[in-house]
C-alpha positions as CSV (number, residue, x, y, z in Angstrom):
1,M,77.7,-16.7,-8.7
2,H,79.8,-16.3,-11.8
3,L,81.9,-19.3,-10.7
4,V,78.9,-21.5,-10.3
5,A,77.7,-20.6,-13.8
6,Q,81.1,-21.5,-15.3
7,F,81.1,-24.8,-13.4
8,V,77.7,-25.7,-14.7
9,Q,78.8,-24.8,-18.3
10,I,81.8,-27.1,-17.9
11,L,79.6,-29.9,-16.7
12,L,77.2,-29.4,-19.6
13,E,80.0,-29.7,-22.1
14,L,81.2,-33.1,-20.8
15,P,80.3,-36.1,-23.1
16,M,77.6,-38.2,-21.5
17,D,77.4,-40.9,-24.2
18,G,79.5,-43.6,-22.6
19,L,78.1,-43.5,-19.1
20,P,76.4,-46.8,-18.2
21,G,72.9,-46.6,-16.8
22,P,71.6,-49.1,-14.3
23,R,68.6,-51.1,-15.3
24,P,65.7,-51.1,-12.8
25,T,64.9,-54.6,-11.6
26,A,62.7,-55.7,-8.8
27,P,64.2,-57.8,-6.0
28,P,63.2,-61.5,-5.8
29,G,59.9,-62.0,-4.0
30,S,58.6,-58.5,-4.5
31,D,55.6,-59.7,-6.5
32,R,53.8,-60.7,-3.3
33,I,54.6,-57.2,-1.8
34,A,53.2,-55.6,-4.9
35,A,50.1,-57.7,-4.7
36,V,49.5,-56.7,-1.1
37,L,50.1,-53.0,-1.9
38,G,47.7,-53.3,-4.9
39,W,44.9,-54.7,-2.7
40,L,45.7,-52.1,0.0
41,M,45.4,-49.2,-2.6
42,W,42.1,-50.5,-4.0
43,S,40.7,-51.0,-0.4
44,V,41.7,-47.5,0.6
45,G,40.2,-46.0,-2.5
46,A,37.0,-47.9,-2.1
47,L,36.8,-46.9,1.6
48,C,37.3,-43.2,0.7
49,V,34.6,-43.3,-2.0
50,L,32.2,-45.0,0.4
51,M,33.0,-42.4,3.1
52,A,32.4,-39.6,0.6
53,V,29.0,-41.0,-0.4
54,A,28.0,-41.6,3.2
55,G,29.1,-38.1,4.1
56,S,27.2,-36.6,1.2
57,A,24.1,-38.5,2.2
58,R,24.5,-37.3,5.8
59,L,24.8,-33.7,4.5
60,A,21.7,-34.1,2.4
61,A,19.7,-35.5,5.2
62,A,20.8,-32.8,7.6
63,H,19.9,-30.1,5.0
64,R,16.5,-31.6,4.5
65,R,15.9,-31.5,8.3
66,G,17.2,-27.9,8.5
67,E,20.3,-28.8,10.6
68,R,23.8,-27.5,10.2
69,V,26.5,-30.1,9.7
70,G,30.2,-29.5,9.2
71,Y,31.6,-30.2,5.7
72,G,34.3,-32.4,7.2
73,A,32.0,-35.4,6.5
74,V,32.8,-34.9,2.8
75,G,36.2,-33.1,3.0
76,I,38.1,-35.7,5.0
77,P,37.4,-38.6,2.5
78,I,38.4,-36.3,-0.3
79,I,41.7,-35.5,1.5
80,G,42.1,-39.3,2.0
81,L,41.6,-39.9,-1.7
82,I,44.2,-37.3,-2.6
83,L,46.7,-38.9,-0.2
84,A,45.9,-42.4,-1.5
85,T,46.4,-41.2,-5.1
86,L,49.7,-39.5,-4.2
87,A,50.9,-42.7,-2.5
88,A,49.9,-44.8,-5.6
89,C,51.8,-42.4,-7.8
90,I,54.9,-42.6,-5.7
91,L,54.7,-46.4,-5.6
92,T,54.5,-46.6,-9.4
93,L,57.9,-45.0,-9.6
94,F,59.5,-48.2,-8.2
95,P,60.0,-51.1,-10.5
96,G,57.7,-54.1,-9.9
97,A,55.1,-52.2,-8.0
């Protein structure tokens, strides 16, 4: 382990000023892909919100009638919203998206 620490120390002491950094640029024609992905993300988000509202209404109606309903009606859309948000965050890492 001592050898690894020495190697890291040597790497940290190297000058990093003159290293060129690539500039992120989107490939040609990627604006159409970005538009489709934007519409897809909005559609998935709206669908998840509508499913959460419908599931909540179903839970409220079942509660009023005294029935037992699983909480998956609200939980599954929330999981969908979380996955859609993660996908949107990952897509914003790429240039042009």
